C-alpha positions as a Python dict, from the first residue, in 0.01 Angstrom:
ca = {
    (1, 'M'): (0, 0, 0),
    (2, 'A'): (219, 253, -167),
    (3, 'T'): (173, 605, -53),
    (4, 'L'): (201, 903, -279),
    (5, 'A'): (476, 1139, -184),
    (6, 'T'): (357, 1487, -123),
    (7, 'P'): (554, 1720, -344),
    (8, 'V'): (762, 1967, -153),
    (9, 'R'): (662, 2317, -242),
    (10, 'R'): (955, 2547, -265),
    (11, 'R'): (921, 2878, -106),
    (12, 'G'): (905, 3130, -382),
    (13, 'H'): (898, 3502, -399),
    (14, 'E'): (522, 3510, -349),
    (15, 'D'): (551, 3315, -19),
    (16, 'R'): (801, 3549, 138),
    (17, 'P'): (681, 3772, 413),
    (18, 'A'): (608, 4125, 315),
    (19, 'K'): (905, 4254, 511),
    (20, 'E'): (1145, 4023, 319),
    (21, 'Q'): (1029, 4125, -28),
    (22, 'A'): (1241, 4369, -223),
    (23, 'P'): (1114, 4723, -184),
    (24, 'A'): (942, 4867, -488),
    (25, 'V'): (1120, 5141, -675),
    (26, 'R'): (947, 5469, -611),
    (27, 'A'): (934, 5745, -864),
    (28, 'F'): (1117, 6061, -766),
    (29, 'R'): (881, 6337, -665),
    (30, 'A'): (1003, 6691, -662),
    (31, 'T'): (934, 6899, -354),
    (32, 'P'): (939, 7276, -304),
    (33, 'F'): (1284, 7232, -154),
    (34, 'T'): (1401, 7063, -476),
    (35, 'Y'): (1273, 7347, -693),
    (36, 'G'): (1422, 7606, -461),
    (37, 'T'): (1763, 7438, -472),
    (38, 'L'): (1752, 7416, -852),
    (39, 'L'): (1656, 7783, -880),
    (40, 'I'): (1947, 7886, -656),
    (41, 'V'): (2197, 7675, -853),
    (42, 'A'): (2058, 7804, -1184),
    (43, 'A'): (2087, 8163, -1063),
    (44, 'I'): (2450, 8110, -960),
    (45, 'L'): (2540, 7953, -1295),
    (46, 'T'): (2349, 8213, -1497),
    (47, 'T'): (2487, 8522, -1322),
    (48, 'P'): (2816, 8535, -1523),
    (49, 'L'): (2622, 8513, -1849),
    (50, 'V'): (2389, 8794, -1743),
    (51, 'F'): (2692, 9002, -1641),
    (52, 'V'): (2849, 8947, -1984),
    (53, 'G'): (2529, 9063, -2151),
    (54, 'S'): (2513, 9368, -1923),
    (55, 'I'): (2867, 9473, -2014),
    (56, 'A'): (2801, 9410, -2385),
    (57, 'L'): (2507, 9654, -2375),
    (58, 'S'): (2696, 9921, -2180),
    (59, 'S'): (2796, 10256, -2325),
    (60, 'D'): (3154, 10377, -2371),
    (61, 'A'): (3116, 10615, -2078),
    (62, 'T'): (3021, 10329, -1848),
    (63, 'V'): (3322, 10132, -1971),
    (64, 'N'): (3562, 10421, -1904),
    (65, 'N'): (3420, 10469, -1554),
    (66, 'G'): (3407, 10097, -1481),
    (67, 'A'): (3050, 10133, -1350),
    (68, 'F'): (2930, 9789, -1452),
    (69, 'T'): (2621, 9628, -1303),
    (70, 'I'): (2499, 9270, -1316),
    (71, 'I'): (2148, 9372, -1416),
    (72, 'P'): (2170, 9575, -1738),
    (73, 'H'): (2051, 9936, -1712),
    (74, 'E'): (2167, 10037, -2061),
    (75, 'F'): (2068, 9876, -2387),
    (76, 'N'): (2310, 9990, -2656),
    (77, 'W'): (2225, 9732, -2919),
    (78, 'D'): (2440, 9915, -3170),
    (79, 'N'): (2745, 9761, -2999),
    (80, 'F'): (2673, 9441, -3194),
    (81, 'S'): (2720, 9633, -3519),
    (82, 'R'): (3004, 9853, -3392),
    (83, 'V'): (3222, 9551, -3324),
    (84, 'F'): (3235, 9488, -3700),
    (85, 'G'): (3345, 9848, -3760),
    (86, 'T'): (3663, 9836, -3553),
    (87, 'E'): (4010, 9842, -3705),
    (88, 'L'): (4019, 9464, -3667),
    (89, 'P'): (3848, 9242, -3929),
    (90, 'V'): (3597, 9082, -3692),
    (91, 'G'): (3388, 8960, -3985),
    (92, 'T'): (3693, 8781, -4124),
    (93, 'F'): (3760, 8632, -3780),
    (94, 'L'): (3409, 8490, -3778),
    (95, 'L'): (3441, 8349, -4130),
    (96, 'N'): (3776, 8188, -4047),
    (97, 'S'): (3622, 8018, -3742),
    (98, 'V'): (3340, 7880, -3957),
    (99, 'L'): (3579, 7741, -4219),
    (100, 'I'): (3817, 7581, -3970),
    (101, 'S'): (3535, 7433, -3763),
    (102, 'L'): (3338, 7289, -4055),
    (103, 'F'): (3638, 7120, -4218),
    (104, 'S'): (3748, 6983, -3879),
    (105, 'V'): (3403, 6837, -3816),
    (106, 'V'): (3399, 6670, -4158),
    (107, 'G'): (3744, 6521, -4098),
    (108, 'Q'): (3660, 6386, -3754),
    (109, 'V'): (3328, 6236, -3859),
    (110, 'L'): (3471, 6058, -4164),
    (111, 'S'): (3788, 5928, -4000),
    (112, 'S'): (3636, 5834, -3662),
    (113, 'G'): (3357, 5635, -3825),
    (114, 'L'): (3592, 5433, -4046),
    (115, 'V'): (3855, 5365, -3779),
    (116, 'G'): (3602, 5279, -3510),
    (117, 'Y'): (3416, 5045, -3745),
    (118, 'A'): (3743, 4874, -3841),
    (119, 'F'): (3837, 4813, -3477),
    (120, 'A'): (3492, 4673, -3403),
    (121, 'R'): (3438, 4449, -3708),
    (122, 'L'): (3758, 4370, -3898),
    (123, 'R'): (3963, 4066, -3801),
    (124, 'A'): (4337, 4123, -3800),
    (125, 'P'): (4627, 3995, -3590),
    (126, 'G'): (4720, 4235, -3313),
    (127, 'K'): (4401, 4439, -3349),
    (128, 'N'): (4329, 4446, -2976),
    (129, 'T'): (4686, 4542, -2894),
    (130, 'M'): (4674, 4822, -3147),
    (131, 'F'): (4347, 4944, -2999),
    (132, 'L'): (4502, 4952, -2651),
    (133, 'V'): (4789, 5158, -2790),
    (134, 'V'): (4541, 5402, -2944),
    (135, 'I'): (4354, 5432, -2613),
    (136, 'A'): (4683, 5481, -2427),
    (137, 'T'): (4752, 5796, -2630),
    (138, 'M'): (4469, 5962, -2436),
    (139, 'M'): (4699, 5970, -2133),
    (140, 'I'): (4965, 6176, -2315),
    (141, 'P'): (4931, 6546, -2225),
    (142, 'T'): (4891, 6783, -2518),
    (143, 'Q'): (5184, 6995, -2396),
    (144, 'I'): (5425, 6707, -2462),
    (145, 'T'): (5343, 6683, -2832),
    (146, 'M'): (5305, 7057, -2891),
    (147, 'I'): (5668, 7131, -2981),
    (148, 'P'): (5726, 6820, -3200),
    (149, 'Q'): (5406, 6897, -3390),
    (150, 'F'): (5512, 7257, -3446),
    (151, 'I'): (5850, 7146, -3579),
    (152, 'L'): (5681, 6896, -3811),
    (153, 'F'): (5435, 7151, -3950),
    (154, 'R'): (5709, 7411, -3982),
    (155, 'D'): (5919, 7175, -4192),
    (156, 'L'): (5614, 7105, -4408),
    (157, 'G'): (5567, 7478, -4460),
    (158, 'W'): (5222, 7479, -4303),
    (159, 'V'): (5284, 7754, -4046),
    (160, 'N'): (5056, 8055, -4092),
    (161, 'T'): (4800, 7841, -4275),
    (162, 'F'): (4483, 7660, -4173),
    (163, 'L'): (4634, 7319, -4247),
    (164, 'P'): (4780, 7247, -3898),
    (165, 'L'): (4436, 7315, -3751),
    (166, 'I'): (4239, 7109, -4004),
    (167, 'V'): (4449, 6819, -4137),
    (168, 'P'): (4504, 6639, -3799),
    (169, 'N'): (4126, 6607, -3766),
    (170, 'F'): (4121, 6381, -4072),
    (171, 'F'): (4315, 6124, -3865),
    (172, 'S'): (4059, 6109, -3582),
    (173, 'N'): (4155, 6080, -3215),
    (174, 'A'): (4146, 5807, -2953),
    (175, 'F'): (3833, 5925, -2773),
    (176, 'N'): (3618, 5939, -3087),
    (177, 'V'): (3747, 5603, -3207),
    (178, 'F'): (3652, 5455, -2870),
    (179, 'L'): (3299, 5597, -2894),
    (180, 'V'): (3241, 5455, -3243),
    (181, 'R'): (3392, 5116, -3159),
    (182, 'Q'): (3174, 5076, -2850),
    (183, 'F'): (2868, 5183, -3047),
    (184, 'V'): (2933, 4938, -3332),
    (185, 'S'): (3009, 4656, -3088),
    (186, 'R'): (2651, 4683, -2960),
    (187, 'L'): (2505, 4632, -3307),
    (188, 'P'): (2431, 4274, -3419),
    (189, 'S'): (2696, 4129, -3647),
    (190, 'E'): (2424, 3952, -3847),
    (191, 'L'): (2367, 4279, -4029),
    (192, 'D'): (2720, 4271, -4167),
    (193, 'E'): (2700, 3903, -4257),
    (194, 'A'): (2371, 3944, -4440),
    (195, 'A'): (2505, 4238, -4638),
    (196, 'M'): (2823, 4048, -4729),
    (197, 'M'): (2616, 3756, -4851),
    (198, 'D'): (2451, 4002, -5089),
    (199, 'G'): (2792, 4091, -5230),
    (200, 'L'): (2890, 4401, -5032),
    (201, 'G'): (3246, 4449, -4911),
    (202, 'F'): (3358, 4618, -4592),
    (203, 'F'): (3330, 4967, -4737),
    (204, 'G'): (2993, 4884, -4886),
    (205, 'V'): (2865, 4753, -4552),
    (206, 'Y'): (2990, 5062, -4376),
    (207, 'R'): (2847, 5305, -4631),
    (208, 'R'): (2506, 5144, -4678),
    (209, 'I'): (2443, 4969, -4345),
    (210, 'M'): (2658, 5108, -4065),
    (211, 'F'): (2689, 5474, -4156),
    (212, 'P'): (2312, 5544, -4130),
    (213, 'M'): (2297, 5358, -3798),
    (214, 'L'): (2595, 5554, -3664),
    (215, 'R'): (2415, 5886, -3705),
    (216, 'P'): (2372, 5956, -3328),
    (217, 'V'): (2734, 5892, -3237),
    (218, 'L'): (2870, 6070, -3546),
    (219, 'I'): (2656, 6377, -3477),
    (220, 'A'): (2778, 6372, -3117),
    (221, 'I'): (3138, 6357, -3240),
    (222, 'G'): (3063, 6649, -3470),
    (223, 'I'): (2928, 6850, -3175),
    (224, 'F'): (3234, 6771, -2963),
    (225, 'T'): (3470, 6864, -3247),
    (226, 'L'): (3282, 7183, -3328),
    (227, 'T'): (3283, 7292, -2965),
    (228, 'H'): (3657, 7231, -2930),
    (229, 'T'): (3757, 7386, -3263),
    (230, 'W'): (3530, 7690, -3239),
    (231, 'G'): (3673, 7790, -2902),
    (232, 'D'): (4032, 7679, -2965),
    (233, 'F'): (4275, 7953, -2865),
    (234, 'M'): (4612, 7780, -2830),
    (235, 'G'): (4627, 7622, -3176),
    (236, 'P'): (4567, 7945, -3375),
    (237, 'L'): (4799, 8132, -3138),
    (238, 'I'): (5084, 7894, -3225),
    (239, 'Y'): (5037, 7850, -3600),
    (240, 'L'): (4873, 8172, -3726),
    (241, 'N'): (5049, 8508, -3756),
    (242, 'D'): (4839, 8719, -3992),
    (243, 'E'): (4529, 8890, -3858),
    (244, 'S'): (4342, 8802, -4176),
    (245, 'K'): (4375, 8430, -4089),
    (246, 'M'): (4288, 8440, -3720),
    (247, 'P'): (3964, 8284, -3591),
    (248, 'L'): (3723, 8461, -3362),
    (249, 'A'): (3854, 8295, -3045),
    (250, 'L'): (4194, 8457, -3103),
    (251, 'G'): (4057, 8777, -3252),
    (252, 'V'): (3852, 8861, -2942),
    (253, 'Q'): (4174, 8880, -2744),
    (254, 'Y'): (4314, 9130, -2994),
    (255, 'I'): (4019, 9363, -2938),
    (256, 'T'): (4150, 9436, -2588),
    (257, 'A'): (4473, 9573, -2742),
    (258, 'T'): (4306, 9834, -2964),
    (259, 'S'): (4247, 10095, -2694),
    (260, 'Q'): (4459, 10404, -2664),
    (261, 'A'): (4720, 10444, -2392),
    (262, 'G'): (4567, 10535, -2058),
    (263, 'L'): (4217, 10428, -2156),
    (264, 'A'): (4036, 10113, -2054),
    (265, 'P'): (3994, 9846, -2320),
    (266, 'P'): (3654, 9849, -2494),
    (267, 'W'): (3508, 9584, -2267),
    (268, 'N'): (3163, 9627, -2416),
    (269, 'L'): (3294, 9529, -2760),
    (270, 'V'): (3502, 9250, -2608),
    (271, 'M'): (3191, 9107, -2444),
    (272, 'V'): (3003, 9135, -2774),
    (273, 'G'): (3277, 8925, -2932),
    (274, 'S'): (3248, 8678, -2645),
    (275, 'I'): (2874, 8649, -2705),
    (276, 'L'): (2933, 8588, -3075),
    (277, 'L'): (3181, 8320, -2972),
    (278, 'A'): (2950, 8147, -2723),
    (279, 'L'): (2607, 8182, -2883),
    (280, 'P'): (2662, 7941, -3177),
    (281, 'M'): (2783, 7670, -2940),
    (282, 'I'): (2478, 7712, -2717),
    (283, 'L'): (2249, 7677, -3019),
    (284, 'V'): (2440, 7374, -3152),
    (285, 'Y'): (2421, 7194, -2820),
    (286, 'Y'): (2054, 7282, -2776),
    (287, 'L'): (1966, 7146, -3119),
    (288, 'G'): (2191, 6840, -3095),
    (289, 'Q'): (2152, 6730, -2733),
    (290, 'K'): (1892, 6465, -2828),
    (291, 'Y'): (2160, 6290, -3034),
    (292, 'L'): (2390, 6285, -2732),
    (293, 'Y'): (2121, 6109, -2527),
    (294, 'E'): (2036, 5878, -2816),
    (295, 'M'): (2401, 5786, -2850),
    (296, 'D'): (2420, 5695, -2482),
    (297, 'I'): (2100, 5490, -2487),
    (298, 'S'): (2185, 5303, -2806),
    (299, 'G'): (2557, 5261, -2744),
    (300, 'G'): (2520, 5160, -2383),
    (301, 'S'): (2874, 5238, -2270),
    (302, 'A'): (2935, 5577, -2424),
    (303, 'G'): (2841, 5748, -2099),
    (304, 'V'): (2781, 6093, -2243),
    (305, 'K'): (2507, 6281, -2064),
}
């Protein structure tokens, strides 16, 4: 009589002993020690900013005596209006920074989106090799290309104009191209194919399909570009000579040279200029940080947090 074979039951996850099962992931719970550590670190990082604000609100007598304190004891709010009444055109400095930064952001966003999309979607011989060459330029220090660029812009007659600070941004850079390419590579290619079947070309697909989906990474690129351009000191120092064309980052340094011989520089006005230089970037990052996180979550490999 044939006997039925008893099926062998494989030992699964549910049959493992409790000690062999993978430990469950526990949610992090903050303790009083955690909050205390964070408060100490926050106080250390915030102290320089508080000191800057204290100096900015100081009187001229306090500046001449050098009697600065971390906690402000004087509140001379008129320093924020006095800085615009100095012999230097601080208002023009601020306007120049706005113009240079806005045009640079527009150039980086337009060029980075197109180049990154091309590297991610277009098929061309040697595309990967060309992309590696573009990424390799990130390893070239800026100091190496500084003199050749100056000679090039001098021969073009662009010295003492905004062009050397704006035009290069319309040709993107390797880091931004990498961000856009990685972001587009995560998007399904069926979107492009469906749009092409409807009669759209590459530019049409990019403008109507990809560009709206690239909003997080393009806004992040705009924030990075704005932060770099707004606080750029070396570029304007090399290419700009007239005070009427200097941005705020360079103009703040000139405020220290307006004091009379034997007197201390007007550090209160210098710190006011520093606050005007830093405050817009703090607001921009605060308003745009959600796009940085969205870019990282959607792009996967951007790694910006």
